[in-house]
C-alpha positions in Angstrom: -14.6 -102.6 29.1 -12.3 -99.0 30.4 -14.1 -96.5 31.9 -12.6 -93.1 29.6 -14.3 -90.5 31.1 -12.5 -88.2 34.1 -14.4 -88.1 37.4 -14.0 -85.7 40.1 -15.2 -85.4 43.6 -18.3 -83.8 43.9 -16.7 -81.5 46.6 -14.9 -79.4 43.5 -18.1 -78.0 42.7 -17.1 -76.0 39.7 -13.7 -75.7 40.8 -11.3 -75.9 37.4 -8.2 -76.9 39.9 -9.2 -80.4 41.7 -8.0 -83.9 40.8 -10.0 -86.4 38.8 -9.8 -90.4 38.6 -10.8 -93.2 36.0 -10.6 -96.5 36.0 -8.9 -97.3 32.6 -8.0 -101.2 32.0 -8.2 -102.3 35.7 -5.7 -99.7 36.6 -7.4 -96.0 38.7 -5.3 -93.2 37.2 -5.1 -89.6 38.8 -4.2 -86.0 37.1 -5.3 -82.3 38.6 -7.7 -81.1 36.0 -5.5 -78.0 35.0 -2.3 -80.0 34.2 -3.8 -83.0 32.6 -0.6 -84.2 30.6 0.6 -85.7 33.6 -1.4 -89.1 35.0 -0.3 -91.1 37.9 -1.3 -94.5 37.2 -2.0 -97.6 40.5 -3.7 -100.4 41.6 -7.2 -100.0 42.8 -6.4 -101.6 46.1 -3.0 -98.9 46.9 -5.6 -96.3 45.6 -8.1 -97.4 47.9 -5.2 -96.9 51.1 -5.0 -93.4 49.6 -8.2 -92.8 50.1 -8.1 -94.3 53.6 -4.8 -92.0 54.7 -6.5 -89.2 53.4 -9.8 -89.6 55.3 -7.9 -90.3 58.5 -5.8 -87.0 58.1 -2.7 -88.8 57.4 -1.5 -85.8 55.1 -2.8 -83.1 56.7 0.8 -82.2 58.3 1.2 -78.5 57.4 5.0 -77.4 56.4 7.3 -75.0 57.6 7.0 -71.8 55.7 9.9 -71.0 53.4 12.2 -68.2 54.5 
């Protein structure tokens, strides 16, 4: 059965702008809570790899400021 409710991280607290996730028909869907019309769909395996990368700091690079 598909999970229709979106979930957000407990770290988000009461913040309105967060990433939400749900399982729909065996696929993982992601969206920003303040822009719910744009949804990214991926496989559970790829989502798990994304989470591993986030936890490992692979995306913690800071871009140079725009001038």
